[in-house]
Structures are given as C-alpha cells and as structure tokens.
C-alpha positions in Angstrom: 107.9 99.6 84.4 109.7 99.2 81.7 110.7 102.3 80.3 113.7 101.7 77.9 112.9 98.3 76.5 112.2 98.9 72.5 114.3 101.9 73.6 117.9 102.5 71.2 119.8 105.0 71.9 122.4 107.0 69.3 124.5 107.9 72.9 125.4 108.0 76.4 124.5 111.9 76.5 120.5 110.5 74.7 120.4 107.8 78.1 121.5 110.5 80.4 118.5 112.9 79.2 115.9 110.1 78.5 116.7 108.6 82.5 117.4 112.6 83.8 113.2 112.8 82.3 111.6 109.8 84.1 113.3 110.8 86.8 111.9 114.5 86.5 108.3 113.4 85.8 108.5 111.0 88.8 110.2 112.9 91.3 107.3 115.8 90.9 104.7 113.6 91.4 105.3 113.0 94.6 104.4 115.3 98.0 106.5 118.4 98.2 107.5 118.4 102.3 108.3 121.6 104.2 111.4 120.0 106.8 108.7 121.2 109.7 106.6 118.5 109.0 109.7 116.1 108.6 110.4 117.6 112.5 113.5 119.1 110.9 115.3 122.4 110.7 113.2 125.0 108.6 117.3 126.1 107.0 116.7 122.8 105.3 113.5 123.7 102.4 111.6 121.7 100.8 111.8 117.9 99.8 110.6 115.1 98.6 108.6 112.3 100.1 108.1 109.2 98.0 105.1 107.2 98.0 105.5 104.1 100.3 107.1 107.2 102.8 110.1 105.0 102.7 112.5 108.0 101.6 112.4 111.5 101.1 113.9 113.2 97.4 115.7 116.9 98.1 116.7 118.6 95.1 120.5 118.8 94.8 120.0 122.6 95.2 119.0 122.5 98.8 121.1 119.4 99.3 123.9 121.6 101.1 121.1 122.7 104.2 120.0 119.5 104.7 123.6 117.8 105.0 124.1 120.2 107.7 120.8 121.7 109.2 119.3 118.2 108.4 122.5 116.4 110.2 122.2 114.0 106.7 125.8 114.6 106.5 126.1 111.7 108.4 123.4 109.4 106.5 126.5 106.9 105.7 126.2 106.5 101.6 124.4 102.7 101.3 121.2 104.8 102.7 121.6 107.3 99.8 121.5 107.7 96.0 122.1 110.3 93.6 119.2 110.2 90.7 119.8 112.8 88.6 119.1 116.5 89.7 118.6 115.0 93.5 119.4 112.5 95.7 117.3 110.1 97.9 117.4 109.7 101.3 117.0 105.8 102.2 114.4 105.2 105.2 116.8 102.6 106.3 118.7 104.9 107.9 117.7 106.1 111.7 117.4 109.5 110.3 115.6 109.8 107.6 113.1 106.9 109.0 112.6 109.5 112.3 111.9 112.5 109.9 109.3 110.3 107.8 107.8 108.6 111.6 107.1 112.9 112.5 105.4 113.4 109.1 103.5 110.1 109.0 102.5 112.2 113.3 101.6 114.5 112.2 99.2 113.3 108.8 97.8 111.0 111.6 99.2 107.5 109.7 100.2 106.9 113.2 101.2 107.5 116.6 104.0 109.0 118.5 105.8 105.9 120.9 105.8 108.6 123.0 102.1 109.5 122.9 102.1 106.4 126.3 
C-alpha cells in the first residue's frame, strides 16, 4: 500500500483530503450493483461491492434507504465502518453475507442452498 509513508501533511485537513481522495478512487473502481442484485428492495438504490466479496459499500447519500428498506440499521457497529463519504458493511454480518451470496448466486459463482 504505502500511500502516505513518505508524506508530511501541513494540516489535518490536508490529511483528510488525501485519505478521501484515495477512498474515492478505490470505491469508483469497484463493481456497482443494484439492490435487487443483492436480493434487497429496489428502493435501496445502488451500492458498490468489494472485489473480495467481503463488503458492501454504500454512498452515505443512500444510507437511509439501505438502513430502512434493506434492514441495514440492524447491522452491528462492529460490522460497519465509516470511510469518507461511504459506509462499509462487512460480511461478518449475516445480513451482508446473505446479500453477497445472493449476488454470487446470480453471477453463477455459487449455488443456492435451496437448490438441493
């Protein structure tokens, strides 16, 4: 990684701006999916999915919709992280893991347990 190993920041705001820039570039490179692809109510809107299929990243502009229509308000604080303008929901939560598995099933990466 090493993004900031040799950088001195003039102020805390410079550090925040640099971190937010790195976050934004990373998130924009991720897969952007609809809520229905995640097996969630379409009213949630779109979200990003981590390349490792271990997280769902929601723009804070859509956070209320994911909390209300997607049931993400019940996800424990230990299973979520705030990262710039995004909230990252980790697959350590059953709700997130189920949504990611739904996406993987639609992609043909894994089979549904109900298929047996």
